[in-house]
C-alpha positions, 0 to 999 in steps of 0.5 A, spaced: 613 268 804 619 266 799 619 270 793 620 266 787 625 268 781 622 268 774 625 261 772 622 258 778 615 261 777 616 258 770 618 251 772 612 251 777 607 254 772 609 251 765 606 244 765 600 246 769 598 252 764 600 247 758 595 242 760 590 246 762 589 250 755 591 243 751 586 239 755 581 244 755 581 245 747 582 237 746 575 236 751 571 240 746 574 236 740 573 229 743 566 231 745 564 233 738 567 227 735 562 223 740 556 226 737 559 226 729 563 231 728 570 229 726 573 236 724 578 236 730 580 229 729 581 230 721 585 237 722 590 233 727 588 237 733 585 231 737 591 230 741 595 232 747 601 234 744 601 242 746 605 244 740 598 243 736 595 248 740 599 253 742 597 260 741 603 265 741 600 270 745 595 266 749 599 260 751 606 264 751 606 271 751 600 273 756 602 268 761 609 269 761 608 277 762 603 275 768 608 271 771 613 277 771 608 282 774 603 278 779 602 271 782 595 271 778 595 267 771 591 265 765 591 264 758 588 260 752 590 256 746 588 256 739 581 254 738 579 247 736 575 247 730 568 244 731 563 244 725 556 244 728 553 242 722 556 235 723 553 234 729 547 229 730 543 234 734 547 241 733 544 246 738 543 241 744 550 237 742 554 244 742 551 245 749 555 239 751 561 241 746 562 248 750 561 245 757 566 240 756 572 245 756 570 248 763 568 241 766 575 238 764 578 244 767 575 243 774 577 235 773 584 237 772 584 242 778 582 236 782 587 231 779 592 237 781 590 237 788 591 230 789 598 231 786 599 236 791 597 232 797 601 226 795 607 230 794 607 232 801 610 226 803 615 226 798 623 228 800 623 236 800 628 237 794 623 235 789 616 234 793 616 241 795 616 243 787 611 238 786 606 241 791 607 248 788 606 245 781 599 242 784 597 248 787 599 252 780 594 247 777 589 248 781 589 255 780 590 256 773 584 250 772 579 254 776 580 260 773 580 258 766 574 254 767 570 259 771 572 265 766 570 260 760 563 259 763 561 267 763 555 268 758 559 272 753 561 270 746 566 267 744 567 264 751 564 257 752 558 260 756 557 264 750 556 258 746 552 255 751 547 261 751 547 262 744 544 254 743 539 255 748 536 262 746 530 261 741 532 263 734 531 270 733 534 272 740 540 267 738 541 271 732 542 277 735 546 274 741 551 271 735 553 278 733 555 280 739 561 275 738 565 281 735 565 285 741 566 279 746 573 281 747 572 288 748 566 287 753 571 283 757 576 288 757 571 293 760 569 288 765 576 287 767 578 295 767 572 297 771 573 291 776 566 288 775 570 282 773 573 281 779 566 281 783 563 276 778 569 271 778 572 271 785 566 268 789 566 261 784 573 261 784 574 262 792 568 257 793 571 251 788 579 253 790 576 252 798 572 246 796 578 242 793 583 244 798 578 242 803 577 235 799 585 234 800 586 237 806 591 242 803 593 248 808 
């Protein structure tokens, strides 16, 4: 296996990471706008311009550090503002708003898979880097999509569960959000997160690789 330099890793991963986190957030705002909330649009966040969504820690520092020490990467962007009070059916609509992010990542993973497949027929000097970029796009989008489906606030899965729970249970669950980051850290350092995430990540990766007959 060829060991890539940091510069080569950045060149391959930069666009997939930026698109993954940007489209994820825009998907939330776009679906919210369909159901009546124009907060994201009015705040200038309903755009694919990554500069509008960059979070210094989650978009740049964390992905860069992870690229330097491993071949596994994830990140996040500034959350797109959504005001549930503007939605026509706040609780049911918020479920769809929350699901829009992970679903957009799965769709992007499929599109990156298509790019990887098409790039295999291109001259190697630029086809090989595009194949690498496509494979990176599959990985980052599946990881981001699956991770966000965890029913832990403030992840998208937590938003879904909050809006499905009955009143009092939802109130108690909402107050878990302040501990959400620490819950994730505990799951990560105990290795439990790997057991939770790896099966769906492997399943979806194999499905997309099989769809496009990627080695």
